C-alpha positions in Angstrom: 54.0 134.5 46.0 51.1 135.5 48.3 51.7 137.4 51.5 49.4 136.1 54.3 47.9 138.2 57.1 46.9 136.8 60.5 43.3 136.3 59.6 44.2 133.9 56.9 46.1 131.7 59.3 43.3 132.0 61.9 40.5 131.1 59.4 42.6 128.1 58.4 43.2 127.0 62.0 40.0 127.9 63.9 36.6 126.1 63.5 34.2 128.4 61.6 31.0 129.4 63.4 29.2 131.8 61.0 28.4 131.4 57.3 30.9 134.0 56.4 33.7 132.2 58.4 32.8 129.0 56.6 33.4 130.7 53.2 36.7 132.2 54.4 37.7 128.8 55.9 37.0 127.1 52.5 39.3 129.7 50.6 42.1 129.2 53.2 41.8 125.5 53.1 42.2 125.5 49.3 45.2 127.8 49.6 47.0 125.8 52.3 46.3 122.6 50.4 48.0 124.1 47.3 50.9 125.3 49.6 51.2 121.8 51.0 51.5 120.3 47.5 54.0 123.1 46.5 51.7 124.4 43.9 51.5 127.9 45.5 53.9 129.9 47.5 53.2 132.0 50.5 55.1 134.2 52.9 54.5 136.3 56.0 56.4 138.0 58.7 57.3 137.6 62.4 54.7 140.2 63.3 52.0 138.2 61.7 53.1 134.9 63.2 53.3 136.6 66.6 49.7 137.9 66.2 48.4 134.5 65.2 50.0 132.8 68.2 48.9 135.6 70.6 45.3 135.2 69.5 45.4 131.4 69.6 46.9 131.3 73.0 44.8 134.1 74.5 42.3 133.0 77.1 40.0 135.7 75.8 39.9 134.1 72.3 40.8 130.4 71.9 43.1 129.4 74.9 45.0 126.8 72.7 48.0 125.4 74.8 51.4 126.4 73.6 52.6 122.9 72.6 49.5 122.6 70.3 50.1 125.9 68.8 53.8 125.1 68.3 53.0 121.9 66.6 50.4 123.2 64.1 52.3 126.4 63.2 55.5 124.3 62.9 53.7 122.0 60.3 52.6 125.1 58.4 56.0 126.6 58.3 57.4 123.3 56.9 54.9 123.1 54.0 56.8 123.0 50.7 55.3 126.3 49.4 55.9 128.3 52.6 58.8 130.8 51.9 60.7 133.0 54.4 64.0 134.9 54.1 67.1 132.7 54.5 67.5 131.4 58.0 64.1 132.8 59.3 62.3 129.4 59.1 64.9 127.8 61.5 64.6 130.8 63.9 60.8 130.6 64.0 60.8 126.7 64.4 63.3 127.1 67.3 61.2 129.9 68.7 58.1 127.6 68.6 60.0 124.9 70.4 61.1 127.4 73.1 57.4 128.8 73.3 56.1 125.2 73.8 58.7 124.2 76.4 59.1 127.4 78.6 55.7 128.2 80.1 56.7 131.8 81.1 58.0 132.7 77.6 55.7 134.4 75.1 56.3 133.9 71.5 57.9 137.3 71.0 60.5 136.5 73.7 61.0 133.1 72.2 61.8 134.6 68.9 64.3 137.0 70.7 65.8 134.0 72.4 66.1 132.1 69.2 67.8 135.0 67.5 70.2 135.5 70.3 71.0 131.8 70.6 71.7 131.7 66.9 74.0 134.7 66.9 75.8 133.5 70.1 75.6 136.9 71.7 74.4 138.0 75.2 70.9 139.4 75.7 70.5 142.7 77.5 67.3 142.2 79.5 66.0 142.3 83.0 63.6 139.4 82.3 64.8 136.5 84.4 62.7 134.0 82.4 65.5 133.9 79.9 67.8 132.4 82.6 66.0 129.0 82.2 67.1 128.6 78.5 70.5 126.9 78.1 72.8 128.8 75.8 71.2 132.2 76.6 73.4 134.5 78.7 71.9 137.7 80.0 74.1 140.7 79.8 74.6 142.1 83.2 76.1 145.5 82.4 79.5 147.1 82.4 82.1 146.2 85.1 82.9 149.1 87.4 
């Protein structure tokens, strides 16, 4: 099992420009091909996925539209050799769906929404962007 940091995902997903980036891209391509075949197992965390998605979506860096990001990260998560703790893969795939379909929702909020939705509990937040997600109920405080 190999733990991947954000730069491995980015070197796999982003077109290389420099000779050093081309070398890194070759290494990551070989690794992801082995993961796709199921010959190698990789894992990561929510924090790393958030960083990758943030950098890809950032207008300062690559400005990739959320639906494109969701599609490619979704494919990676579903590779045979991609391992996550039980239930996390479904949470992240749902979060990617929410991220792609709710323009005002960043990936971090999409993960929160996915977890709350899965647990069936209210969400204590003042962020009204969650109101547009069916199945999410914002907790409104104690009754007086």
